[in-house]
FIGU-423784 format. One line per field, with one value per residue (C-alpha): residue in one letter; x negated, y negated, z. Coordinates in steps of 0.001 Angstrom, whole numbers, always signed. Layout:
residuo (a ...)
east (X ...)
north (Y ...)
up (Z ...)
END
This chain:
residuo (m l r y l t p n f g l l k d s i w s s r w a k f f i l y l c v s a s a t a q s v f l y e y k w l a p t g d s v e a v a l l t v f s g g d a t a r v r y a l s g n d y v v e i k l v d s v s p q m a r l p n e r s l l p s e i t a v q g t a d r n f v p t a f t f v r t v v r n k v s f e p e a v f c a t p n g m w q r t t v i s k k w c a f n t l t p e l v g i f y g p e e d y y k n i f s l g t r s l p s a e r r s r l f l i a v a n t v d k d v r e s c r t d l f n c q e l y s n l a t g l g i r l v q q s v f g r g f s m a g v e r a i a g v a a q k p n g n d i l v f y y s g h g f r l p t d n t k f p y m s l r t r d d q p r m a n a i n v e a l y n r l m g l g a r m t l v i s d c c n e k f e a v a n t g p e l l v t r s a g i p l n i e n c r a l f f p p q r r g v l v t s a d v n q l a s g n p s i g g y f s h h f k n t l e g y t s n l k s a v n w l q l l s e v r r s t a q e a l a a r c f n p k v p c m q h p w f a i r)
east (-31050 -31170 -32791 -30968 -31887 -30633 -27494 -27847 -25306 -25312 -24479 -22082 -20796 -22146 -19264 -19354 -16894 -16248 -14895 -12644 -10582 -12949 -9963 -6917 -4578 -2702 +218 -713 -4374 -5746 -9508 -10900 -14092 -17359 -18020 -20517 -19881 -17787 -16893 -18186 -15991 -17032 -14671 -14541 -11722 -10221 -8618 -7233 -9196 -7154 -8959 -6929 -10156 -10034 -12956 -14440 -15879 -17694 -17147 -18909 -16495 -17790 -15010 -15928 -15056 -12683 -10668 -12258 -14560 -16845 -16769 -19573 -18315 -20218 -19025 -20004 -17886 -18918 -22284 -23115 -23805 -21964 -21931 -19311 -18942 -15410 -14666 -11505 -9116 -6699 -3282 +76 +1285 +5042 +4051 +1526 +2873 +5232 +5141 +5622 +2338 +19 -2291 -4161 -7531 -6735 -9333 -10135 -13543 -15016 -18788 -20694 -23837 -25527 -24714 -22897 -19341 -17021 -13851 -12245 -12623 -9541 -8942 -9065 -7301 -7730 -4875 -5095 -2436 -2127 -3110 -3500 -6202 -6673 -4493 -6664 -5175 -7027 -6484 -7749 -8140 -5122 -5172 -6959 -4985 -5859 -3883 -2104 -1989 +1615 +392 +1686 -460 -841 -2138 -5283 -6274 -8511 -10787 -12338 -12482 -14606 -15547 -19265 -21330 -24352 -26674 -25151 -26062 -29181 -31456 -30354 -26535 -26778 -29128 -26416 -24825 -27481 -31155 -33929 -34504 -30994 -30111 -27547 -30285 -32978 -30912 -29701 -33173 -35085 -36929 -37555 -38409 -37433 -36985 -37321 -40682 -41455 -40427 -36992 -36361 -36101 -33166 -29691 -26394 -23843 -20228 -17323 -14058 -10888 -7599 -3944 -2551 +472 +2513 +4919 +4390 +851 -200 -436 -2565 -4572 -5151 -6570 -8833 -10236 -11035 -12655 -14694 -15909 -16694 -18592 -21039 -21463 -22668 -24863 -26619 -26910 -28355 -30902 -31951 -31002 -28852 -25097 -23768 -19876 -17009 -13491 -10713 -7267 -3971 -3322 -6670 -5970 -5924 -8014 -9444 -10469 -12340 -14016 -15194 -16520 -18516 -19764 -20824 -22993 -24500 -25523 -27631 -29617 -29606 -33088 -34817 -34380 -30971 -27710 -24418 -20987 -17718 -14611 -11030 -7784 -4342 -2286 -3851 -2708 -3956 -2746 -1974 -4674 -7636 -10610 -11963 -11133 -11362 -8171 -7408 -7222 -4146 -4591 -959 +1010 +4169 +6120 +6310 +2514 +951 -183 -3373 -4478 -4559 -6214 -9852 -10965 -13097 -15686 -15779 -16366 -19041 -21065 -20724 -22130 -24919 -26049 -26569 -29904 -29526 -31309 -28303 -24719 -21675 -18158 -15384 -11796 -8807 -5695 -3526 -4585 -1139 +1346 +1709 +1760 +3165 +3231 +2483 +4564 +3039 +1387 +1020 -1624 -4919 -6945 -8876 -11027 -13315 -16895 -19912 -21965 -24631 -27326 -28433 -30993 -33445 -34473 -30933 -30084 -33192 -32240 -28768 -29441 -32972 -33446 -36833 -35244 -32158 -28989 -25247 -22441 -19019 -16123 -12196 -9884 -7724 -8250 -6209 -2596 -2760 -1640 -3570 -1930 -2522 -1154 -872 -2649 -5880 -5425 -6014 -6929 -9768 -11173 -10875 -13081 -15522 -16007 -16396 -18395 -20813 -21175 -22095 -24518 -26389 -26405 -28877 -26791 -27690 -30935 -32021 -28925 -27659 -24753 -23633 -23307 -21624 -18961 -18288 -17417 -15319 -13432 -12655 -11406 -9263 -7683 -6920 -5376 -3506 -1379 +555 +1909 +4514 +4177 +6836 +9097 +9769 +9072 +5906 +2576 +288 -2650 -5358 -8972 -11336 -13586 -17047 -20097 -23663 -25841)
north (-37054 -38823 -42235 -44881 -48151 -51084 -52389 -55725 -57924 -60464 -57852 -56079 -56066 -53345 -50793 -47394 -45050 -41762 -38226 -36903 -34160 -31313 -29465 -31183 -29171 -30947 -29166 -30523 -29262 -26606 -25703 -27432 -26725 -28719 -30905 -33507 -37206 -39367 -42540 -44524 -46957 -49305 -50001 -52226 -51788 -51960 -48907 -48623 -46070 -44024 -46324 -49110 -50847 -52348 -50882 -52261 -49510 -49365 -46270 -45212 -42902 -40603 -39064 -35847 -34429 -31866 -34431 -33817 -36391 -37143 -40176 -41408 -43879 -45923 -47679 -48824 -48240 -48761 -49830 -46717 -46319 -43552 -41955 -39465 -37453 -36598 -34012 -34703 -33218 -34584 -34248 -36209 -37027 -38121 -40022 -42251 -42386 -45705 -45289 -42154 -43019 -42895 -39887 -39352 -37815 -36007 -34856 -31075 -31302 -33882 -33669 -36023 -36827 -39591 -39855 -36948 -36374 -39137 -38126 -41493 -40851 -39839 -38090 -40791 -40677 -42739 -43581 -44512 -46140 -45263 -47885 -47860 -49941 -49844 -46786 -44833 -43733 -44586 -44661 -47381 -47638 -48777 -48171 -46414 -44543 -42989 -40237 -40737 -38420 -37524 -36265 -39198 -41685 -45201 -47762 -49517 -53082 -52991 -56084 -55182 -52503 -52431 -49931 -49471 -49291 -47268 -50339 -51806 -48591 -50157 -48341 -50994 -50197 -46434 -46390 -47424 -44036 -41590 -40981 -41211 -37354 -36437 -35090 -37794 -40589 -38722 -37973 -41542 -43139 -40448 -41781 -38405 -37986 -40826 -39259 -35778 -34588 -35663 -32321 -32294 -35750 -34617 -32375 -32691 -32057 -30637 -30894 -29345 -30551 -28931 -30004 -29455 -32743 -31682 -29337 -31369 -29089 -29745 -32709 -35306 -33331 -32158 -35665 -36651 -33589 -34581 -38017 -36905 -34209 -36725 -39326 -36607 -35545 -38891 -40229 -37131 -37469 -41267 -40789 -38038 -40268 -37397 -37439 -36285 -34724 -34650 -33040 -33219 -31043 -32571 -34063 -33322 -31513 -29090 -25579 -22732 -24135 -27275 -25126 -23190 -26514 -27794 -24575 -24523 -28233 -27453 -24298 -26277 -28576 -25396 -25819 -25090 -23684 -27291 -27917 -27774 -26680 -27012 -25658 -27145 -26135 -27349 -25950 -22739 -19509 -15891 -12331 -8912 -5995 -3916 -6386 -5311 -8766 -10893 -13987 -15155 -16192 -19742 -20452 -22575 -22512 -25660 -24145 -20946 -19481 -19340 -15907 -15507 -13636 -15255 -18520 -17503 -16972 -14967 -17093 -14340 -13368 -17161 -17251 -14406 -16085 -19275 -17699 -16507 -20207 -20411 -23270 -23117 -23584 -22539 -23509 -22324 -23647 -22978 -24697 -22589 -19895 -16250 -14728 -13211 -15199 -18985 -19054 -22802 -23414 -26099 -29547 -30002 -33277 -35817 -35486 -38277 -39852 -42801 -45076 -43602 -45256 -44793 -42629 -42252 -39102 -36650 -35554 -32588 -31338 -31925 -29769 -26994 -26772 -27596 -26871 -23212 -21382 -18999 -19117 -19011 -19045 -19873 -18813 -19953 -20180 -21855 -18973 -15179 -12274 -12839 -16401 -19644 -22990 -25888 -29702 -32968 -35671 -38228 -36162 -33266 -29709 -29216 -26803 -29464 -32350 -30364 -29020 -32594 -34073 -31152 -31407 -35110 -34538 -31766 -33879 -36788 -38010 -36596 -33141 -30886 -27444 -27030 -23891 -22698 -20221 -22954 -25326 -22879 -21293 -24726 -25413 -22174 -22865 -26606 -25455 -22824 -25059 -27597 -25161 -24069 -27445 -26497 -23877 -20828 -18527 -19120 -22669 -21179 -19425 -21455 -21057 -18666 -20061 -18609 -19745 -16920 -17313 -15441 -16638 -14714)
up (+43613 +40246 +40134 +37879 +36730 +38868 +37088 +35456 +37348 +34722 +32202 +34470 +38182 +40157 +40286 +41684 +43261 +44979 +44988 +47673 +45624 +44922 +43028 +41433 +39251 +36619 +34757 +31299 +31170 +29040 +28704 +25911 +23937 +24581 +21415 +20208 +20864 +18588 +20518 +23423 +25536 +28379 +31086 +34270 +36583 +40257 +41867 +45517 +47749 +50383 +52919 +51582 +50018 +46628 +44808 +41392 +39125 +35693 +33546 +30428 +28578 +25811 +23581 +21815 +18452 +20159 +21901 +25152 +27027 +29660 +31853 +34251 +36803 +39049 +42239 +45677 +48738 +52595 +51601 +49404 +45879 +43973 +40540 +39561 +36435 +35188 +32482 +30738 +28107 +25483 +26573 +26975 +30535 +30691 +33822 +32042 +28555 +28127 +24371 +22170 +20325 +23686 +24352 +27641 +28676 +31843 +34346 +34434 +36516 +38932 +40070 +42310 +40228 +42735 +46338 +48241 +47451 +48669 +50055 +48993 +45058 +43335 +39976 +37165 +33787 +30676 +28093 +24416 +22045 +18394 +15857 +12139 +10414 +6760 +6429 +9005 +12224 +15550 +19053 +21082 +24852 +26764 +30448 +33339 +35991 +39441 +41228 +44279 +47280 +46513 +43087 +40991 +38562 +39565 +36872 +37896 +37249 +34058 +34024 +30875 +28224 +24890 +22210 +22194 +18770 +18954 +18670 +21903 +23834 +25295 +27838 +30559 +29950 +29636 +32616 +34816 +34362 +33186 +34376 +31754 +32386 +31381 +27941 +27058 +27824 +26050 +23001 +22454 +22700 +20977 +17853 +16168 +12373 +10368 +6900 +5151 +3880 +299 -1180 +376 -503 -4046 -3176 -4474 -2675 -4999 -3792 -5318 -3347 -4260 -2781 -3572 -3717 -5848 -3671 -1536 +1476 +1888 -408 +2240 +4721 +1696 +449 +3814 +3897 +558 +1556 +4780 +3009 +429 +3293 +5329 +2516 +1215 +4346 +4749 +1519 +2098 +5523 +4189 +1158 -1390 -4393 -4126 -7293 -6619 -8567 -7126 -8545 -7362 -8651 -12270 -12347 -9809 -11381 -11950 -15150 -13161 -10631 -13221 -14995 -11690 -11133 -14569 -14286 -11231 -12910 -15861 -13612 -12384 -8452 -7164 -3979 -2303 -3098 -1095 -2575 -753 -1920 +4 -458 +1065 +86 -61 +929 +1144 +1564 -64 +2207 +443 +1083 +2816 +3333 +6215 +3784 +1908 -1541 -2450 -4489 -7633 -8939 -9241 -10366 -9152 -12752 -12860 -12311 -8793 -9201 -12362 -10542 -7306 -6313 -3201 -736 -387 -4004 -4782 -1963 -3747 -7056 -5760 -4015 -7467 -8620 -6514 -4164 -825 +1208 +60 +2020 +1236 +3303 +2962 +4884 +4129 +5465 +5702 +5644 +3095 -48 +263 +3903 +5251 +8888 +10567 +11219 +14525 +16463 +15872 +17880 +19812 +17023 +17987 +16434 +15778 +17454 +14459 +16057 +13465 +11749 +13392 +10773 +12636 +13124 +9490 +8390 +10897 +9319 +5622 +5018 +6330 +5663 +3447 +1312 +3309 +3014 +5267 +4631 +6754 +6634 +8675 +10076 +10879 +9136 +9297 +10656 +9453 +9100 +10790 +10912 +10636 +7613 +9393 +10146 +7741 +8725 +12244 +11206 +8567 +11251 +13725 +11209 +9958 +13568 +14909 +11896 +12338 +16018 +15283 +12907 +15363 +17764 +20744 +19836 +19728 +18793 +16704 +14490 +12493 +15120 +18012 +15553 +14020 +17280 +18677 +15676 +16221 +19869 +19132 +16279 +18163 +21066 +18947 +16867 +19964 +19827 +16355 +15688 +13418 +12079 +15296 +16764 +20172 +19299 +19392 +16456 +16912 +14601 +15019 +12040 +10855 +9629 +8409 +8244 +5892)
END
């Protein structure tokens, strides 16, 4: 049995609860990929146990990059102290959603962590409502529901709910839900290395970000992708204390000539064995029937009368070219279709996007990914052969969204012993799951989208 810090009743009332339903099937669930932490929320609420008792509970809900989540719930009932863990997945429940802009985290697995399984515990779900702050979409906590014996959902009485910034996650608070020997607790409060070694602090992060913000079919999603890409690598460079050298190709500059100028600009600065080179593309993509590579062509046309192949670059061919520039780590990422000429996937629904807790960089994790012992390259595209790439204008491409959030998680304090295979496998699972909500080729057929990658 785990030992927990005694709750600080001045900070939170002691709240604890139980688990009676070993299995609870919900029609709306799909198995979702595990992911790394993005947001943390603290709830205090009351629910009605099957015994008729009104039970006060506190819950620490951690939402992950793939939209799934874990809640640790603590409560007291009949003189016993319980801690229960609930695995949840992002979905929509018609029973709970009062507004079209609500999303739900529905339970998929329930485990007793402290105390024997309590038969009075019932499956619990959390709902979120869509908001827009400074032109960015975010979902904020709205309600907590508990299942009734007849399979319906009943709204609980929420006493308080709040978003937790990382600096508010104190040992006293986290210790109510997690033991000091658990990975969640240890990772949050791990000090780790504070900075890169001196040689690596002289590194440069070269970023070439290319986005088709011209074509009406993809420009809104590509504009979101471009902003998110710039934010991701700017934050990474700042956190590592290294110089960011950025070139963006978009708008009127989006063209084959614009990409060539950006590559020439990087080559002129002579990347060396300590540098990182990232090439990112969001736009149309296609493949030829005779291709012997799994990676697509990136289309750089802005008009239909422009020659197709003279304005396209194959992703793998570009990777081979950039590897020759001499950076220690070369990362080539493309978010585009991998189908016949410039096919366009239908837009899918929005995903559950919540405010980041601001979890700091873990230097050891960053070094494992971006400062390998020998030169390394990673090549990844958003869809396998003959598949489309889907997304939503508010979050961009599903693949780009999951890549960004997963990379942020893998470079944070909530992960340890990371590598590219784990990271990209997680992105692949999360993207494939979300793409099922979009429709490709036929309105009745869900999208099959499985990112493809190579680590060399």
